[in-house]
Every structure is written in C-alpha cells, then in structure tokens.
gemmi code that builds the backbone of each chain (N, CA, C; Angstrom):
import gemmi

chains = {
    "A": [
        ("GLY", (102.956, -9.657, -137.129), (101.798, -9.581, -136.537), (100.780, -9.918, -137.768)),
        ("ALA", (99.288, -10.741, -137.278), (98.401, -10.662, -138.570), (97.684, -9.130, -138.390)),
        ("VAL", (97.334, -8.980, -140.012), (96.840, -7.654, -140.308), (95.332, -8.209, -141.169)),
        ("VAL", (94.430, -7.454, -140.627), (93.024, -7.634, -141.603), (92.502, -6.150, -141.462)),
        ("SER", (92.304, -6.311, -143.377), (92.126, -4.985, -143.661), (90.317, -5.188, -144.049)),
        ("GLN", (89.747, -3.674, -144.065), (88.198, -3.690, -144.526), (88.326, -2.509, -145.558)),
        ("HIS", (87.387, -2.833, -146.335), (87.488, -1.633, -147.349), (86.115, -1.538, -147.824)),
        ("PRO", (85.296, -0.211, -147.402), (85.826, 1.010, -147.553), (85.616, 1.020, -146.037)),
        ("SER", (86.573, 2.467, -145.718), (86.341, 2.377, -143.837), (84.937, 2.946, -143.711)),
        ("TRP", (84.556, 3.502, -144.608), (82.873, 4.094, -144.291), (82.243, 4.490, -145.552)),
        ("VAL", (80.991, 4.403, -145.456), (80.245, 4.871, -146.618), (78.858, 5.158, -146.279)),
        ("ILE", (78.564, 6.143, -147.303), (77.081, 6.675, -147.132), (76.466, 6.639, -148.312)),
        ("CYS", (75.169, 5.795, -148.259), (74.539, 5.290, -149.405), (73.062, 5.756, -149.304)),
        ("LYS", (72.278, 5.859, -150.198), (70.778, 5.792, -150.406), (70.061, 4.748, -149.849)),
        ("SER", (68.684, 4.736, -149.234), (68.176, 3.580, -148.922), (67.732, 3.087, -150.534)),
        ("GLY", (67.838, 1.777, -150.272), (67.590, 0.679, -151.362), (68.638, 0.371, -152.090)),
        ("THR", (69.697, 1.123, -151.947), (70.500, 0.555, -152.840), (71.820, -0.609, -151.948)),
        ("SER", (72.580, -0.998, -152.597), (73.395, -1.988, -151.920), (74.670, -1.970, -151.577)),
        ("VAL", (75.460, -2.118, -150.613), (76.782, -1.642, -150.585), (77.231, -3.388, -149.925)),
        ("LYS", (78.738, -3.113, -150.779), (79.521, -4.210, -150.431), (80.800, -3.878, -149.742)),
        ("ILE", (81.287, -4.902, -148.682), (82.137, -4.188, -147.580), (82.888, -5.634, -147.946)),
        ("GLU", (84.562, -5.356, -147.948), (85.550, -6.293, -148.220), (86.514, -6.532, -146.872)),
        ("CYS", (86.554, -7.714, -146.633), (87.571, -7.896, -145.300), (88.624, -9.045, -146.239)),
        ("ARG", (89.893, -8.519, -145.733), (90.852, -9.250, -146.172), (91.809, -9.545, -145.071)),
        ("SER", (92.584, -10.618, -145.174), (93.474, -11.013, -144.151), (94.986, -10.908, -145.085)),
        ("LEU", (95.774, -9.909, -144.755), (97.016, -9.727, -145.433), (98.090, -10.836, -145.344)),
        ("ASP", (98.167, -10.902, -144.366), (99.503, -11.723, -144.213), (99.464, -12.997, -143.917)),
        ("PHE", (98.136, -13.753, -143.921), (97.750, -15.232, -143.414), (96.668, -15.661, -144.126)),
        ("GLN", (96.196, -16.716, -144.143), (95.475, -17.705, -144.964), (94.130, -17.919, -143.939)),
        ("ALA", (92.661, -17.476, -143.783), (91.917, -17.720, -143.010), (91.120, -18.422, -143.841)),
        ("THR", (90.829, -19.779, -143.305), (89.638, -20.461, -143.738), (88.304, -19.938, -143.551)),
        ("THR", (88.708, -19.199, -142.146), (87.160, -18.582, -141.488), (87.620, -17.398, -141.194)),
        ("MET", (86.309, -16.578, -141.286), (86.299, -15.229, -141.053), (84.630, -15.153, -140.736)),
        ("PHE", (84.649, -14.058, -139.713), (83.484, -13.637, -139.163), (82.836, -12.305, -139.487)),
        ("TRP", (81.677, -12.164, -139.542), (81.239, -10.826, -139.366), (80.400, -10.112, -138.391)),
        ("TYR", (80.731, -8.985, -137.781), (79.870, -8.484, -136.450), (79.243, -7.268, -137.101)),
        ("ARG", (78.148, -6.816, -135.934), (77.857, -5.689, -136.277), (77.569, -4.893, -134.948)),
        ("GLN", (77.645, -3.427, -134.813), (78.143, -2.774, -133.622), (76.992, -1.827, -133.934)),
        ("PHE", (75.817, -1.430, -133.398), (75.074, -0.223, -133.176), (75.583, 0.421, -132.149)),
        ("PRO", (75.601, 2.003, -132.288), (76.043, 3.079, -130.965), (76.064, 2.627, -129.759)),
        ("LYS", (76.482, 2.573, -128.911), (76.767, 2.200, -127.407), (76.377, 0.873, -127.279)),
        ("GLN", (76.693, -0.161, -128.225), (76.340, -1.061, -127.892), (77.423, -2.187, -128.112)),
        ("SER", (77.554, -3.614, -127.804), (78.351, -4.582, -128.117), (78.335, -4.794, -129.302)),
        ("LEU", (79.738, -5.682, -130.001), (79.317, -6.384, -131.040), (78.808, -7.652, -131.081)),
        ("MET", (78.009, -7.593, -132.337), (77.223, -9.025, -132.285), (77.348, -9.393, -133.342)),
        ("LEU", (77.667, -11.041, -133.481), (78.146, -11.825, -134.152), (76.810, -12.050, -135.462)),
        ("MET", (77.234, -11.494, -136.556), (76.094, -11.890, -137.806), (76.277, -13.400, -138.307)),
        ("ALA", (77.102, -13.520, -138.552), (77.651, -15.021, -139.405), (78.857, -15.270, -139.246)),
        ("THR", (79.226, -16.436, -139.824), (80.617, -17.050, -140.000), (80.716, -17.403, -141.191)),
        ("SER", (81.677, -16.979, -141.969), (82.405, -17.780, -143.590), (83.146, -18.584, -143.744)),
        ("ASN", (82.994, -19.563, -144.234), (84.031, -20.441, -144.298), (84.247, -20.717, -145.814)),
        ("GLU", (85.680, -20.174, -146.193), (86.117, -20.576, -147.530), (85.057, -21.688, -148.568)),
        ("GLY", (84.953, -20.898, -149.706), (84.172, -22.393, -150.192), (83.164, -22.813, -150.265)),
        ("SER", (82.549, -22.551, -148.989), (81.098, -22.491, -148.491), (80.558, -21.754, -148.174)),
        ("LYS", (79.049, -22.416, -147.841), (77.745, -21.101, -147.494), (78.009, -20.623, -146.045)),
        ("ALA", (77.862, -19.647, -145.763), (78.091, -18.842, -144.690), (77.168, -19.195, -143.778)),
        ("THR", (77.367, -19.500, -142.154), (76.415, -19.701, -141.447), (75.792, -18.029, -140.668)),
        ("TYR", (74.717, -18.365, -140.596), (74.294, -16.893, -139.780), (73.404, -17.032, -138.532)),
        ("GLU", (73.594, -16.164, -137.886), (73.275, -16.236, -136.709), (71.728, -15.999, -136.880)),
        ("GLN", (71.303, -16.386, -135.565), (69.670, -16.729, -135.497), (69.039, -14.813, -135.621)),
        ("GLY", (68.298, -14.436, -136.592), (67.742, -13.260, -136.365), (68.356, -12.223, -137.407)),
        ("VAL", (69.476, -12.849, -137.956), (70.170, -12.580, -139.413), (69.882, -12.650, -140.588)),
        ("GLU", (69.059, -12.041, -141.455), (68.593, -12.432, -142.701), (69.397, -12.835, -143.835)),
        ("LYS", (69.547, -13.885, -144.133), (70.715, -14.263, -144.967), (70.641, -13.702, -146.606)),
        ("ASP", (69.352, -13.381, -146.856), (68.958, -12.972, -148.198), (69.257, -11.200, -148.460)),
        ("LYS", (69.521, -10.934, -147.118), (69.582, -9.080, -147.056), (71.369, -9.471, -146.655)),
        ("PHE", (72.187, -9.823, -146.348), (73.442, -10.091, -145.702), (74.162, -11.118, -146.598)),
        ("LEU", (74.432, -10.846, -147.754), (75.048, -11.871, -148.628), (76.379, -11.335, -148.347)),
        ("ILE", (76.780, -12.967, -147.977), (78.595, -13.338, -147.613), (78.703, -14.011, -148.591)),
        ("ASN", (80.201, -13.594, -148.930), (80.685, -14.380, -150.118), (82.506, -14.772, -149.593)),
        ("HIS", (82.710, -15.686, -149.576), (83.853, -16.152, -149.270), (84.705, -16.677, -150.114)),
        ("ALA", (85.121, -16.341, -151.092), (85.888, -16.962, -152.371), (87.260, -17.249, -152.462)),
        ("SER", (87.942, -16.453, -151.222), (89.530, -17.184, -151.130), (89.761, -17.277, -149.589)),
        ("LEU", (90.986, -17.265, -149.804), (91.497, -18.402, -148.140), (91.573, -16.305, -147.525)),
        ("THR", (92.037, -15.409, -148.227), (92.088, -14.181, -148.017), (91.240, -13.341, -148.326)),
        ("LEU", (89.881, -13.097, -148.479), (88.973, -12.755, -149.068), (87.586, -12.931, -148.840)),
        ("SER", (86.522, -11.922, -147.648), (85.328, -12.327, -147.618), (84.925, -10.984, -147.658)),
        ("THR", (83.581, -10.983, -148.507), (83.159, -9.591, -148.738), (81.334, -10.181, -148.083)),
        ("LEU", (80.735, -8.640, -147.536), (79.566, -8.874, -147.084), (78.866, -7.593, -147.709)),
        ("THR", (77.547, -8.206, -148.708), (76.682, -6.874, -149.207), (75.520, -7.127, -148.367)),
        ("VAL", (75.328, -5.692, -148.421), (74.241, -5.256, -147.808), (73.352, -4.781, -148.717)),
        ("THR", (72.036, -6.030, -149.011), (71.208, -5.472, -150.182), (70.092, -4.583, -149.683)),
        ("SER", (69.873, -3.888, -150.565), (68.341, -2.854, -150.146), (68.848, -2.290, -148.894)),
        ("ALA", (69.691, -1.253, -148.611), (70.052, -0.884, -147.355), (68.834, 0.104, -146.994)),
        ("HIS", (68.514, 0.014, -145.863), (67.615, 1.391, -145.147), (68.200, 1.478, -143.649)),
        ("PRO", (67.414, 2.723, -143.215), (68.427, 3.281, -142.359), (68.676, 2.652, -141.334)),
        ("GLU", (67.421, 1.557, -141.059), (68.235, 0.660, -139.688), (69.527, -0.260, -140.180)),
        ("ASP", (69.906, -0.375, -141.091), (71.025, -0.943, -141.108), (72.533, -0.144, -141.095)),
        ("SER", (71.995, 0.971, -140.965), (73.229, 1.906, -140.409), (74.156, 1.272, -139.379)),
        ("SER", (75.141, 1.270, -139.300), (76.137, 0.140, -138.145), (77.261, 0.344, -138.524)),
        ("PHE", (78.253, -0.189, -137.511), (79.631, -0.368, -137.931), (79.538, -1.786, -137.991)),
        ("TYR", (80.031, -2.204, -139.151), (80.295, -3.741, -139.591), (81.827, -3.792, -139.394)),
        ("ILE", (81.979, -4.893, -138.392), (83.649, -5.549, -138.294), (83.734, -6.723, -138.776)),
        ("CYS", (84.723, -7.141, -139.339), (85.228, -8.533, -139.383), (86.080, -8.739, -138.777)),
        ("SER", (86.302, -10.538, -138.905), (87.629, -10.977, -138.029), (87.924, -12.109, -138.918)),
        ("ALA", (89.186, -12.442, -138.682), (89.832, -13.532, -139.807), (90.505, -14.425, -138.850)),
        ("ALA", (90.277, -15.729, -138.750), (90.714, -17.045, -137.871), (91.891, -17.031, -138.325)),
        ("ARG", (92.897, -17.437, -137.572), (94.186, -17.846, -137.790), (94.560, -19.180, -136.881)),
        ("ALA", (94.718, -20.286, -137.350), (95.112, -21.623, -136.265), (96.420, -21.406, -135.478)),
        ("ARG", (96.329, -21.296, -134.068), (97.641, -21.298, -133.227), (97.984, -22.538, -132.888)),
        ("GLY", (98.960, -23.355, -133.135), (98.996, -24.725, -132.422), (98.995, -25.626, -133.845)),
        ("PRO", (99.077, -26.924, -133.305), (99.222, -28.141, -134.241), (97.966, -28.679, -134.231)),
        ("GLY", (96.993, -28.066, -134.080), (95.450, -28.249, -134.119), (95.016, -29.320, -133.138)),
        ("GLY", (93.518, -29.766, -132.952), (92.923, -30.452, -132.115), (92.809, -29.820, -130.792)),
        ("VAL", (92.590, -30.808, -130.049), (91.944, -30.410, -128.207), (93.224, -29.488, -127.937)),
        ("GLY", (93.124, -28.145, -127.384), (94.339, -27.348, -126.984), (94.579, -26.400, -128.103)),
        ("SER", (94.274, -26.386, -128.968), (94.244, -25.546, -130.107), (93.406, -24.776, -130.406)),
        ("TYR", (93.832, -23.420, -130.742), (92.485, -22.681, -130.894), (92.953, -21.654, -132.156)),
        ("ASN", (91.841, -21.207, -132.757), (91.987, -20.270, -133.758), (92.212, -18.286, -133.276)),
        ("GLU", (93.202, -18.046, -133.348), (92.966, -16.510, -132.646), (92.369, -15.648, -133.935)),
        ("GLN", (91.554, -15.086, -133.183), (90.885, -13.890, -134.324), (91.571, -12.530, -134.114)),
        ("PHE", (91.915, -12.306, -135.597), (92.332, -10.432, -135.585), (91.238, -9.880, -136.596)),
        ("PHE", (90.811, -8.837, -135.830), (90.052, -8.017, -136.338), (90.297, -6.908, -137.501)),
        ("GLY", (89.577, -6.373, -138.472), (89.165, -5.295, -139.032), (88.757, -4.337, -138.287)),
        ("PRO", (89.421, -3.007, -139.054), (89.554, -1.690, -138.188), (87.753, -0.892, -138.560)),
        ("GLY", (86.668, -2.127, -138.877), (85.702, -1.886, -139.089), (85.417, -0.839, -140.057)),
        ("THR", (83.833, -1.147, -140.582), (83.311, 0.052, -141.675), (82.060, 0.344, -141.085)),
        ("ARG", (82.061, 1.681, -141.084), (80.969, 2.511, -140.910), (79.820, 2.781, -142.140)),
        ("LEU", (78.546, 2.288, -141.859), (77.919, 2.420, -142.562), (76.598, 3.406, -142.443)),
        ("THR", (76.300, 4.233, -143.066), (74.996, 5.077, -142.920), (74.026, 4.934, -144.310)),
        ("VAL", (73.176, 4.668, -143.741), (71.897, 4.833, -145.131), (71.163, 6.003, -144.590)),
        ("LEU", (71.048, 6.674, -145.650), (70.051, 8.013, -145.504), (68.458, 7.639, -146.014)),
    ],
    "B": [
        ("ASP", (78.299, -20.347, -124.404), (79.865, -20.136, -123.658), (79.411, -19.476, -122.571)),
        ("ALA", (79.976, -19.747, -121.882), (80.011, -18.966, -120.108), (79.812, -17.774, -120.304)),
        ("LYS", (78.895, -17.171, -119.378), (78.371, -15.943, -118.978), (79.787, -15.148, -118.310)),
        ("THR", (80.253, -13.833, -118.621), (80.899, -13.272, -117.712), (80.502, -11.558, -117.327)),
        ("THR", (80.755, -11.320, -115.956), (80.457, -10.314, -115.699), (81.537, -9.105, -115.118)),
        ("GLN", (81.383, -7.761, -115.673), (82.468, -7.008, -115.667), (81.639, -5.469, -115.234)),
        ("PRO", (82.311, -4.571, -114.520), (81.315, -3.398, -114.417), (81.922, -2.848, -115.436)),
        ("ASN", (80.631, -1.733, -115.372), (80.466, -0.773, -116.772), (81.515, -0.524, -116.853)),
        ("SER", (82.179, 0.457, -116.073), (82.955, 1.785, -116.477), (84.307, 1.707, -115.080)),
        ("MET", (85.218, 2.321, -115.760), (86.398, 2.502, -114.612), (86.984, 3.516, -114.764)),
        ("GLU", (87.707, 4.358, -113.968), (88.373, 5.283, -114.410), (89.620, 5.063, -113.378)),
        ("SER", (91.077, 5.902, -113.901), (92.176, 5.709, -113.343), (92.895, 6.924, -113.918)),
        ("ASN", (94.254, 7.020, -112.996), (94.944, 7.949, -113.868), (96.198, 7.834, -114.427)),
        ("GLU", (96.650, 8.313, -115.427), (97.789, 8.537, -116.194), (98.506, 7.631, -115.297)),
        ("GLU", (99.616, 6.723, -116.100), (100.673, 6.155, -114.966), (100.537, 5.454, -114.113)),
        ("GLU", (99.181, 5.399, -113.696), (99.148, 4.264, -112.517), (98.386, 2.798, -112.955)),
        ("PRO", (98.757, 2.083, -112.116), (98.480, 0.629, -112.626), (96.587, 0.654, -112.325)),
        ("VAL", (96.459, -0.070, -113.478), (94.865, -0.427, -113.653), (94.160, -2.186, -113.447)),
        ("HIS", (93.463, -2.439, -112.433), (93.032, -3.575, -112.308), (91.540, -3.838, -112.571)),
        ("LEU", (90.974, -4.587, -113.884), (89.913, -4.635, -114.322), (89.558, -5.973, -113.920)),
        ("PRO", (88.599, -6.070, -113.069), (88.075, -7.161, -112.765), (87.537, -8.202, -113.768)),
        ("CYS", (87.164, -9.437, -113.525), (85.784, -9.913, -114.145), (85.349, -11.301, -113.711)),
        ("ASN", (84.673, -11.462, -113.847), (83.823, -12.869, -112.846), (82.684, -13.572, -113.886)),
        ("HIS", (83.784, -14.743, -113.787), (82.877, -15.731, -114.367), (82.837, -17.177, -113.759)),
        ("SER", (81.662, -17.266, -113.067), (82.043, -18.161, -111.963), (81.323, -19.482, -112.747)),
        ("THR", (80.428, -19.409, -113.498), (80.031, -20.938, -113.833), (81.244, -21.183, -115.394)),
        ("ILE", (82.130, -20.781, -115.179), (83.426, -21.470, -116.401), (83.420, -22.707, -115.968)),
        ("SER", (84.094, -23.325, -117.545), (84.257, -24.913, -117.142), (85.389, -25.086, -117.597)),
        ("GLY", (85.802, -26.173, -117.385), (87.188, -26.279, -117.144), (88.033, -26.568, -118.550)),
        ("THR", (86.950, -26.472, -119.513), (87.404, -26.506, -120.993), (87.909, -24.911, -121.388)),
        ("ASP", (87.472, -23.860, -120.720), (87.215, -22.862, -121.134), (88.332, -21.712, -120.808)),
        ("TYR", (89.115, -20.886, -122.223), (90.389, -20.312, -122.087), (89.484, -18.902, -121.500)),
        ("ILE", (90.172, -17.908, -120.864), (89.570, -16.646, -120.513), (90.260, -15.741, -121.204)),
        ("HIS", (89.881, -14.954, -121.992), (90.184, -13.994, -123.209), (89.917, -12.551, -122.890)),
        ("TRP", (90.955, -11.920, -122.984), (90.728, -10.202, -123.199), (90.779, -9.530, -124.708)),
        ("TYR", (90.042, -8.657, -125.081), (90.253, -7.838, -125.877), (89.603, -6.684, -125.306)),
        ("ARG", (90.347, -5.938, -126.793), (89.754, -4.397, -125.836), (89.718, -3.372, -127.383)),
        ("GLN", (88.741, -2.563, -127.533), (88.526, -1.682, -128.447), (88.340, -0.173, -128.048)),
        ("LEU", (89.520, 0.129, -129.004), (89.480, 1.582, -128.706), (88.409, 2.196, -130.015)),
        ("PRO", (88.075, 3.445, -129.102), (87.204, 4.464, -130.120), (86.926, 4.183, -131.640)),
        ("SER", (85.793, 3.904, -132.208), (85.772, 3.845, -133.819), (86.798, 2.819, -134.391)),
        ("GLN", (86.916, 1.594, -133.661), (88.058, 0.691, -134.308), (87.463, -0.806, -134.170)),
        ("GLY", (88.338, -1.745, -134.412), (87.851, -3.059, -134.322), (88.629, -3.636, -132.981)),
        ("PRO", (87.923, -4.258, -132.249), (88.724, -5.071, -131.068), (90.360, -5.707, -131.531)),
        ("GLU", (91.139, -5.557, -130.336), (92.195, -6.095, -130.356), (92.336, -6.824, -129.322)),
        ("TYR", (93.343, -8.187, -129.630), (93.408, -9.279, -128.664), (94.327, -8.685, -127.612)),
        ("VAL", (94.158, -8.744, -126.304), (95.090, -8.433, -125.136), (95.907, -9.636, -124.382)),
        ("ILE", (95.024, -10.271, -124.319), (95.819, -11.184, -123.872), (94.764, -12.744, -123.588)),
        ("HIS", (95.206, -13.740, -122.968), (94.595, -14.745, -122.823), (95.251, -15.938, -121.735)),
        ("GLY", (94.751, -16.547, -120.730), (95.018, -17.661, -120.426), (93.973, -18.952, -119.891)),
        ("LEU", (94.289, -19.824, -119.029), (93.920, -21.296, -118.889), (93.640, -21.249, -117.268)),
        ("THR", (94.486, -21.488, -116.654), (94.757, -21.350, -115.345), (95.589, -20.666, -114.623)),
        ("SER", (97.236, -20.358, -115.154), (98.506, -19.765, -114.639), (98.302, -17.991, -114.970)),
        ("ASN", (98.540, -17.525, -114.240), (98.805, -16.247, -114.503), (99.294, -15.758, -116.023)),
        ("VAL", (99.626, -14.881, -116.653), (100.103, -14.954, -118.131), (100.242, -13.191, -117.787)),
        ("ASN", (101.664, -13.273, -118.873), (102.438, -11.861, -119.187), (102.586, -11.511, -120.544)),
        ("ASN", (102.084, -10.509, -121.003), (103.010, -9.990, -122.191), (103.140, -8.669, -122.354)),
        ("ARG", (103.638, -8.195, -123.584), (103.962, -6.729, -123.435), (102.805, -6.170, -123.138)),
        ("MET", (101.658, -6.223, -123.354), (100.430, -5.321, -123.207), (100.034, -5.091, -121.818)),
        ("ALA", (100.178, -6.704, -121.067), (99.234, -6.739, -119.867), (99.610, -7.979, -119.263)),
        ("SER", (98.811, -7.713, -118.266), (98.933, -9.084, -117.059), (97.591, -9.876, -116.689)),
        ("LEU", (97.586, -10.832, -116.734), (96.396, -11.741, -116.408), (96.334, -12.299, -115.027)),
        ("ALA", (95.659, -11.949, -114.053), (95.866, -12.933, -113.468), (94.317, -13.895, -113.043)),
        ("ILE", (94.607, -14.762, -112.696), (93.527, -16.151, -112.466), (93.434, -16.423, -111.293)),
        ("ALA", (92.132, -16.553, -111.015), (91.764, -16.863, -109.591), (92.289, -18.576, -109.334)),
        ("GLU", (92.813, -19.022, -108.236), (92.872, -20.229, -108.300), (91.437, -21.187, -108.615)),
        ("ASP", (90.256, -20.813, -107.955), (89.257, -21.590, -108.557), (88.426, -21.167, -110.032)),
        ("ARG", (89.244, -20.488, -110.589), (89.166, -19.835, -111.837), (88.039, -18.968, -112.247)),
        ("LYS", (86.968, -18.947, -111.065), (85.740, -18.007, -111.317), (85.993, -16.349, -111.454)),
        ("SER", (87.073, -16.274, -111.613), (87.169, -15.004, -111.869), (88.819, -14.332, -111.979)),
        ("SER", (88.894, -13.296, -112.699), (90.048, -12.973, -113.151), (90.109, -11.733, -113.275)),
        ("THR", (91.755, -10.974, -113.320), (91.984, -9.584, -113.661), (92.802, -9.359, -114.412)),
        ("LEU", (92.518, -8.716, -115.310), (93.509, -7.644, -116.140), (93.983, -6.658, -115.529)),
        ("ILE", (95.332, -6.991, -116.120), (96.256, -5.739, -115.208), (97.314, -4.943, -116.028)),
        ("LEU", (96.710, -3.410, -116.562), (97.706, -2.570, -116.657), (98.689, -2.182, -116.285)),
        ("HIS", (99.933, -2.148, -116.687), (100.750, -1.821, -115.186), (100.949, -0.285, -114.934)),
        ("ARG", (100.701, 0.417, -116.206), (101.383, 1.423, -116.370), (100.073, 2.081, -117.101)),
        ("ALA", (99.011, 2.659, -117.176), (97.993, 2.813, -117.892), (98.552, 4.525, -118.879)),
        ("THR", (98.348, 4.662, -120.030), (98.416, 5.895, -120.638), (97.319, 6.112, -121.354)),
        ("LEU", (97.068, 7.658, -121.657), (95.798, 7.917, -122.506), (95.341, 6.853, -123.336)),
        ("ARG", (96.283, 6.250, -124.213), (95.887, 5.382, -125.445), (95.358, 4.247, -124.798)),
        ("ASP", (95.175, 4.006, -123.550), (94.502, 2.530, -122.924), (93.268, 2.888, -122.801)),
        ("ALA", (92.734, 3.857, -122.896), (91.162, 4.019, -122.958), (90.700, 3.255, -124.229)),
        ("ALA", (89.769, 2.608, -123.372), (89.238, 1.686, -124.226), (88.227, 0.822, -123.519)),
        ("VAL", (87.203, -0.047, -124.335), (86.461, -0.926, -123.497), (86.808, -2.104, -123.603)),
        ("TYR", (86.984, -2.627, -122.555), (87.772, -3.757, -122.474), (86.704, -5.158, -122.379)),
        ("TYR", (86.982, -6.167, -123.137), (85.851, -7.040, -123.065), (86.783, -8.675, -122.704)),
        ("CYS", (86.207, -9.059, -121.652), (86.541, -10.383, -120.857), (85.639, -11.416, -121.837)),
        ("ILE", (86.037, -12.384, -122.371), (85.162, -13.493, -123.141), (85.802, -14.966, -122.830)),
        ("LEU", (84.950, -15.866, -122.526), (85.371, -17.418, -122.390), (84.998, -17.834, -123.310)),
        ("ARG", (86.186, -18.456, -124.077), (85.926, -19.377, -125.036), (86.630, -20.648, -124.826)),
        ("ASP", (85.743, -21.844, -125.285), (85.876, -23.096, -125.147), (86.903, -23.852, -125.956)),
        ("VAL", (87.714, -24.209, -125.508), (89.085, -25.136, -126.362), (88.325, -25.593, -126.919)),
        ("TYR", (87.399, -26.393, -127.574), (86.762, -27.433, -128.750), (86.187, -26.506, -129.336)),
        ("SER", (85.420, -25.258, -129.028), (84.601, -24.548, -130.079), (85.733, -23.256, -130.363)),
        ("GLY", (86.729, -23.051, -129.998), (87.834, -22.209, -130.037), (88.745, -23.366, -131.202)),
        ("GLY", (89.185, -24.367, -130.783), (89.333, -24.951, -132.165), (88.758, -25.321, -133.096)),
        ("GLY", (87.646, -24.913, -133.389), (86.327, -25.110, -134.471), (86.220, -23.571, -134.855)),
        ("ALA", (86.964, -22.586, -134.347), (86.615, -21.480, -134.970), (85.123, -21.042, -134.825)),
        ("ASP", (84.614, -20.759, -133.516), (83.535, -20.233, -133.507), (83.842, -18.786, -133.081)),
        ("GLY", (82.387, -17.953, -133.320), (82.665, -16.212, -133.385), (82.410, -15.973, -132.020)),
        ("LEU", (82.949, -14.958, -131.648), (83.253, -14.500, -130.086), (82.106, -13.872, -129.738)),
        ("THR", (81.565, -14.087, -128.499), (80.213, -13.376, -127.783), (80.727, -12.288, -126.908)),
        ("PHE", (80.868, -11.026, -127.425), (80.919, -9.960, -126.623), (79.947, -9.811, -125.679)),
        ("GLY", (80.361, -9.506, -124.426), (79.085, -8.817, -123.279), (79.628, -7.173, -123.500)),
        ("LYS", (78.820, -6.690, -122.491), (79.461, -5.144, -122.607), (80.325, -4.578, -122.283)),
        ("GLY", (81.284, -5.634, -121.600), (82.444, -4.662, -121.298), (82.927, -4.055, -120.061)),
        ("THR", (84.011, -3.295, -120.166), (84.385, -2.463, -119.363), (85.101, -1.330, -119.792)),
        ("HIS", (84.160, 0.039, -119.588), (84.631, 1.090, -120.185), (85.873, 1.778, -119.392)),
        ("LEU", (86.962, 2.002, -119.605), (88.109, 2.210, -118.603), (88.493, 3.821, -119.516)),
        ("ILE", (88.411, 4.567, -118.445), (88.641, 6.224, -118.499), (89.912, 6.436, -118.361)),
        ("ILE", (90.886, 7.187, -118.443), (91.989, 7.283, -118.082), (91.910, 8.824, -117.906)),
        ("GLN", (92.716, 9.414, -116.604), (92.692, 10.935, -116.607), (93.743, 11.168, -116.436)),
        ("PRO", (94.214, 12.344, -117.181), (95.703, 12.695, -117.466), (96.135, 13.538, -116.023)),
    ],
}
model = gemmi.Model(1)
for chain_id, residues in chains.items():
    chain = gemmi.Chain(chain_id)
    for i, (resn, *xyz) in enumerate(residues, 1):
        res = gemmi.Residue()
        res.name, res.seqid = resn, gemmi.SeqId(i, " ")
        for name, pos in zip(("N", "CA", "C"), xyz):
            atom = gemmi.Atom()
            atom.name, atom.element = name, gemmi.Element(name[0])
            atom.pos, atom.b_iso = gemmi.Position(*pos), 0.0
            res.add_atom(atom)
        chain.add_residue(res)
    model.add_chain(chain)
structure = gemmi.Structure()
structure.add_model(model)
structure.setup_entities()
C-alpha cells in the first residue's frame, strides 16, 4: 500500500515562533500533495495544494505568507506555520496523490493521508 | 463538488452489520462516490469508492442506488476498531484526474457498543 508519513506527530511551541511540518510519501512519488487543517470537533478543511516544483495554490481565506509550503521533491512537502499564534493550534494533515490508471478521463488520483500533526501554540 | 448529506451519528453493536447512508441528490454523471473514515486522532483513510455498480473490498461494501442519488456503506461485521467518523465524498472524474483536494462534510460518527 501507499504510506504517507508526517513529522513531527505533535509539537508545542511559544507564540511568535515558526514551526515546520514535513509530509513524505514513503513508497511512491507524489507530484501533488495537499495540506488540510482540522479544528476540534470539526471536519477537515483543505488549506492548499502543493505541486512539486511550482508554487502552492491556497484556498480562499488561507494566508500564503503565514502558511509557507515547499514541495521540493516528489516525496516531500513541508508546511511552515510562521509566527504561530494560539489560534493556529490545530491538527494539520497532509495527503499525497498517486495516479491510478493510465491517465485522462476515467483515471484519477488516489489520495493517501498522513497521520497528522497536532500543533499547540502557547 | 456536489453536496452529500449524512446522519451526524449512528450506533451499532459489535459483530453486527452496519449500514451507513449517504444522500447525494445533486450528483452528476461524472461523480465518483468515495468513502473515507477517520479514526480518533488519525488522518483519514480510504475505504471504498464506486461510480455506478455496487463494489466490495476487504474493508466494506458500497451499495449505490440505481438513480445514484444515494449510497450505503456496509460494514458486514463491525468491530470496536471500526469506531470512526465516516465521510461520503463525491469526486468528479475530471477533477479527480487533475488531483483536486477533497471536500469533507461533517460525516457520520459511528459508535460501536461492545
């Protein structure tokens, strides 16, 4: 199966510091990775789409200067929460897309999710 | 993406079958029906997907109504490890091919009683 890892699994930081979260596809190459955020008792919300070698695409309302995304290789995407504040405390989850089928209409990219990173900003 | 409607929660007993419904009355002809589940404090995991025909895999079965306006995820014999939030998500075959992010609704919180 396809495995996606995240590191760290949890992090506690002081307000105003920056935190980097890594997302790796361990046994497949992922040209596209996604970052989601989940607040307690809520559903996952897509934050941004990360494409290898190009700039990330952010969803409406997500500040690109606050949530820096780098997708430098086909197996690694990083999310940096800059100048974190308590309201940024959340569960951050990445997913990596793997193509299924020969491509084109009828094929699609399966998404495999990482285990998540719990960020607590004091 | 078309909207889906699921019950907020369902409860079942261990080792009994569970039928999780999902309504998607505005589904388009190119929408796949996907199910994911999220165990507590974990990322979501894929369960099953289908387009028109019923589907079976080692985790579950997916029954799709003839008009495709609803579907049912069937866990044949629930265990305590199946307690999770189950999400029914529609993905257009074109956007799926282009690898768009998933739109998660509130899902159904499945509670399994021992």
